[in-house]
N, C-alpha and C positions, 0 to 999 in steps of 0.2 A: 472400498473407499477410493475416490478420484486422487490421481497424482497431483502434486505441488510442483509447479515448475516456475522458472524465472524468465523474464524477457530477455533475450540475447542480441537479437540484431538491431541495429541502429534505426533502420527503416520502421520495425515494430514500434520502438520508442517513439518516433516521430508520429507515427500514426495515432498512437495512443494519447500523445501529448495534444493532438489536433481534436481530441474528442471533448466529452463533458468533463467537468469538474465539480468538486465539492470542496469548499473552503472551510476550516475551522481554526481555532487558535494554535493547534499543534502540527496539523499536516494539511497539505493539499493532496486531494485524491483525484487522479485523473482515471477515467474509465472509458472504453470504448469495445464494441465487437470487433473482434479480429477474424479473418477468414481462417486463419490456421488454428484457432482455438475450437477443439471439439469438447462434447459436453462432459467429458470425464478428467478435465484438468483444470485446476486452479492456477492461473498464471497471474503473477504479480511480480513487482520490483519495487526496491526501496531506494530513494536517493538522498543522500545527505552532502550538501554542497562543501566545498572547502571553506567557504566563509563561515561556516558554523563553528570550526575550530581545527584542532590538529587531529591526527590520525586517530588517536586513542579516543578522543571525544566522539568523532564521527562513528567510529566502530561500535561505540557503547549505544549510541542513538539506533544505529541499524539493528542491533541486537534486541533492543527494546521493541522497535516496531516490527521486527520478524516474529517475536514472541506474541504480540498483539495479534498480528495478521493470521497466524496459525490457530490462535486461540478463537478468534471471530470466525474462521473457516470452520472449527469444529463446533462451536457454540450455535451459530445462527445458519440459517440456509442462504449461503451466499450465491448469487447468480453466477453460474459458471460459463454463461455466454460471453462475458466481459472479461478483458484483460484489465489489470489495475497497475498503477504507478502511485506509490506513496511518496511524497517529497516532503521531507522533515523540515520543521521551523525550529528556531532557537529555543522556544518553549518546551520543546519535547524532553530536553535535558534537565530543565529546571522543575517541570511539572510532576505532580504525583501520579506514579504509574497507574492507580486505579482510575483516576480522572481522565488520563489520556486514553485508557482502554475502554471506558464507557462512552467517550466521545466518538471514538473511531467505530466501535461496534455500531453505535446509533447511526452514524453516518452511512456506513457501509450497508446496513439493513434498509436504508431509504431506496438503494438502487434495485429496480426491478425490471 
């Protein structure tokens, strides 16, 4: 089973944010091929901006999205050539977990 890693360098974030994106009601998903990414690593990061709420609120959003990303990784065949950034929107906190999961899995599955 491939490793799951997080983006850490500022230049990697800037590179992925310059790539393609998919918008939905709950998150914005940026993805791009990175040269550092080999085929045995699932590299992703989650961003919850300060304007979403206080630290407790943002951490809950990140926990939800992390759970969904790992479940999507196990459930569907995610393209490991890409690195992903999930940027949360306000609706992630208010939305039903099942709906959020279905939408994100559907959108990530489109990336080939």
